[in-house]
C-alpha positions in Angstrom: -9.6 -5.1 13.5 -8.4 -5.9 10.0 -5.2 -4.3 8.9 -4.3 -4.0 5.2 -1.1 -2.8 3.6 -1.1 -0.7 0.5 1.7 -1.0 -2.0 3.1 2.1 -3.7 1.3 1.6 -7.0 -2.1 1.9 -5.2 -0.9 5.2 -3.6 0.4 6.5 -7.0 -2.9 5.6 -8.7 -4.8 7.8 -6.1 -2.4 10.7 -6.0 -2.1 10.9 -9.8 -5.7 9.9 -10.5 -4.6 7.1 -12.8 -7.5 5.4 -14.4 -8.9 2.8 -14.4 -7.3 1.9 -11.0 -8.1 5.3 -9.4 -11.7 4.6 -8.5 -11.0 1.3 -6.8 -7.8 2.5 -5.1 -9.6 5.6 -3.7 -12.4 3.3 -2.4 -9.9 1.1 -0.7 -8.3 4.1 1.0 -11.7 5.4 2.1 -12.2 2.2 4.1 -10.2 3.9 6.8 -13.5 5.4 7.9 -14.6 1.9 8.9 -13.7 1.4 12.5 -12.8 -2.3 11.8 -10.2 -1.5 9.2 -6.8 0.1 9.5 -4.8 1.0 6.4 -1.0 0.9 6.4 1.8 1.7 4.0 5.5 2.2 4.5 7.8 5.2 4.3 9.3 3.6 1.2 5.9 3.4 -0.5 5.2 7.0 0.4 8.6 8.1 -1.1 7.8 6.3 -4.3 4.3 7.8 -4.4 5.7 11.2 -3.8 8.3 10.9 -6.6 5.5 10.1 -9.1 3.1 12.7 -7.8 5.9 15.3 -7.9 6.7 14.4 -11.5 3.0 14.9 -12.5 1.9 17.8 -10.2 5.1 19.6 -9.0 6.6 19.6 -5.5 4.1 21.8 -3.7 1.0 19.9 -4.8 2.7 16.6 -4.3 3.5 17.6 -0.7 -0.2 18.6 -0.1 -1.4 15.3 -1.6 1.0 13.3 0.7 -0.1 15.3 3.7 -3.8 14.6 3.0 -3.0 10.9 2.4 -1.3 10.7 5.8 -4.6 11.7 7.5 -6.1 8.4 6.2 -3.4 5.9 6.7 -0.8 4.6 9.2 2.9 4.2 8.5 4.3 0.7 9.1 7.7 0.2 10.5 10.6 -0.4 8.2 13.6 -0.7 10.5 16.7 -2.8 10.8 14.6 -5.9 11.6 12.4 -5.5 8.5 15.4 -4.9 6.3 17.3 -7.8 7.7 14.3 -10.2 7.2 13.9 -9.0 3.6 17.6 -9.5 2.7 17.8 -12.9 4.5 14.8 -14.4 2.6 16.2 -16.3 -0.4 12.7 -16.3 -2.0 12.7 -12.6 -2.4 14.4 -11.3 -5.5 13.1 -7.6 -5.4 14.5 -6.1 -2.2 12.0 -3.2 -2.2 9.1 -5.7 -2.3 10.7 -7.6 0.5 10.8 -4.5 2.6 7.2 -3.8 1.9 6.2 -7.4 2.7 8.0 -7.5 6.1 6.8 -4.0 6.9 3.3 -5.4 6.4 4.0 -8.5 8.5 5.5 -6.5 11.4 2.4 -4.3 11.4 0.3 -7.4 11.6 -1.4 -6.7 8.3 -3.6 -9.5 7.1 -3.7 -8.5 3.4 -1.5 -6.7 0.9 -3.3 -4.7 -1.7 -1.3 -4.0 -4.9 -1.9 -3.8 -8.6 1.2 -6.0 -9.2 0.2 -9.2 -7.4 2.9 -11.2 -9.1 5.5 -9.1 -7.3 4.5 -10.7 -4.0 4.8 -14.4 -5.2 6.6 -15.2 -2.0 3.9 -13.8 0.3 2.4 -16.0 3.0 -0.5 -13.6 3.5 -3.2 -12.9 0.9 -2.3 -10.4 -1.9 -5.0 -8.8 -4.0 -5.6 -6.0 -6.4 -7.9 -3.2 -5.4 -10.9 -4.5 -7.3 -10.6 -8.0 -5.9 -10.2 -6.7 -2.3 -13.4 -4.6 -2.7 -15.3 -7.5 -4.2 -14.3 -10.0 -1.5 -14.7 -7.8 1.5 -17.1 -5.0 0.6 -19.6 -6.8 -1.7 -22.4 -4.5 -0.5 -20.5 -1.4 -1.5 -18.9 -2.6 -4.7 
């Protein structure tokens, strides 16, 4: 089983249909249909995605979009242990990115998929954008 973690910017791209990222981001999320892949994100990423979806589509539609998204992804833990690891790591300068990283680690994710690869400069697991992830792991579908 391969577990991947999606950063907030991937979720925002899907919820707000932000091109050119939308197509690849939607395809990454659709990988949940593959029995060998589980897709994770954190409550923090969902909150960020909701904020931007609400700004674009209003509260009611943003809620519907998040509800639909939750049918396709798992929520990783972001508890005291995750927060403590993020704050203790001197390599991490952006606290939110640190929470996402350790949330992915504690969910045993093997990849982080984000459109801001440089934000995870400290990562010990592979970090890729949507297009790169699809090219590397789904060549026959890309």
